[in-house]
C-alpha positions in Angstrom: 83.5 164.9 75.8 79.4 165.8 76.6 77.5 162.6 74.4 78.9 163.4 70.8 82.0 163.3 68.8 83.0 164.7 65.4 82.3 161.6 63.8 78.5 160.4 65.1 77.9 164.5 64.3 79.2 164.1 60.6 77.6 161.2 60.5 74.7 162.5 61.4 74.6 165.8 58.9 75.4 163.5 56.1 72.6 161.1 56.5 69.9 164.3 57.1 71.7 166.3 53.6 70.6 162.0 52.0 67.1 162.3 53.7 66.9 166.3 53.2 67.4 165.5 49.5 64.8 162.7 49.1 61.8 165.1 51.0 63.5 168.1 48.8 63.4 165.9 45.3 59.8 165.0 46.2 58.2 167.5 47.8 59.6 171.0 48.5 57.4 172.0 51.1 58.3 168.9 53.1 61.8 169.1 52.3 61.9 172.6 53.6 60.3 171.3 56.2 62.8 168.8 57.0 66.1 170.5 56.5 64.9 173.7 58.8 64.1 171.1 61.4 67.4 169.4 61.5 68.7 173.0 61.4 67.5 174.1 64.7 68.7 171.1 65.8 72.2 170.6 64.2 72.8 174.0 64.7 73.5 173.8 68.9 75.4 170.1 68.7 77.8 172.1 66.3 78.4 175.1 68.3 78.7 173.4 71.5 81.3 171.5 69.0 82.8 174.4 68.2 83.3 176.0 72.0 84.8 173.1 72.7 87.4 172.4 70.0 88.0 176.7 71.2 88.3 175.7 75.0 91.0 173.1 74.3 93.2 174.5 71.7 93.1 177.1 74.3 94.8 175.0 76.7 96.7 173.5 74.3 98.5 176.4 73.0 99.0 177.3 77.3 101.0 174.0 78.0 102.6 174.8 74.5 104.1 178.0 76.0 105.0 176.4 79.1 106.8 173.4 77.3 108.2 176.1 75.7 109.9 177.9 78.3 110.4 174.7 80.8 113.1 173.5 77.5 114.0 177.1 77.1 115.4 176.6 80.5 116.7 173.2 80.2 118.9 174.4 77.7 120.2 177.3 79.5 120.8 175.7 82.4 122.7 172.7 80.4 124.8 175.8 78.3 125.9 177.5 81.9 125.4 173.8 84.7 128.0 172.4 84.4 130.9 175.3 83.8 129.7 176.6 87.0 129.5 172.7 89.0 132.9 173.0 86.8 134.3 175.8 89.4 133.3 174.8 92.1 134.3 171.2 91.6 137.6 173.6 91.3 137.3 175.6 94.5 136.8 173.0 96.7 140.1 171.2 95.4 141.4 174.0 95.9 140.3 174.5 99.6 140.9 171.0 100.3 144.6 171.5 98.9 144.9 174.0 101.3 143.2 172.8 104.2 145.6 169.8 103.9 149.0 171.8 103.8 147.9 173.6 107.1 147.0 169.8 108.9 151.0 168.6 107.2 152.0 172.4 108.0 150.7 171.9 111.7 151.2 168.1 112.4 154.9 169.2 111.3 154.3 171.7 114.3 152.9 169.8 116.3 155.7 166.3 116.3 157.9 168.8 117.4 155.7 169.7 120.6 153.9 172.7 119.6 150.6 172.5 119.5 148.0 169.3 119.5 146.7 168.5 116.2 142.3 168.9 117.1 143.1 172.6 118.4 144.9 173.2 115.3 141.9 172.5 113.2 139.3 173.9 115.3 141.8 177.4 114.9 142.0 176.9 111.9 138.4 176.7 111.0 137.5 179.7 113.3 139.4 181.9 111.5 138.2 180.9 108.0 
């Protein structure tokens, strides 16, 4: 992070509190001086830590919203994707069946000497 961790901050605070209690019990004016000194030293680190937590929380919130949107889209695609693919498959099979019928029909005409098969296929695709 920034050279300090949450655990280190709390350990430092605990140690300083124990030290302050000892000084306050022995000498109130010296103890209060150490309380003030500790507060001046600890507060900037705590403010930085608080700001880092807030920044990370905002970033995490945005990432969470993005993931929720992605999950929603994947579910939507899952629900509607298979029927669409099935319809496309049906359309392709239907087109292939029609083409096969045309080829068989044109092949029968070719057998009777009407037109070459390649010309028939080109005409079919040009007319489609």
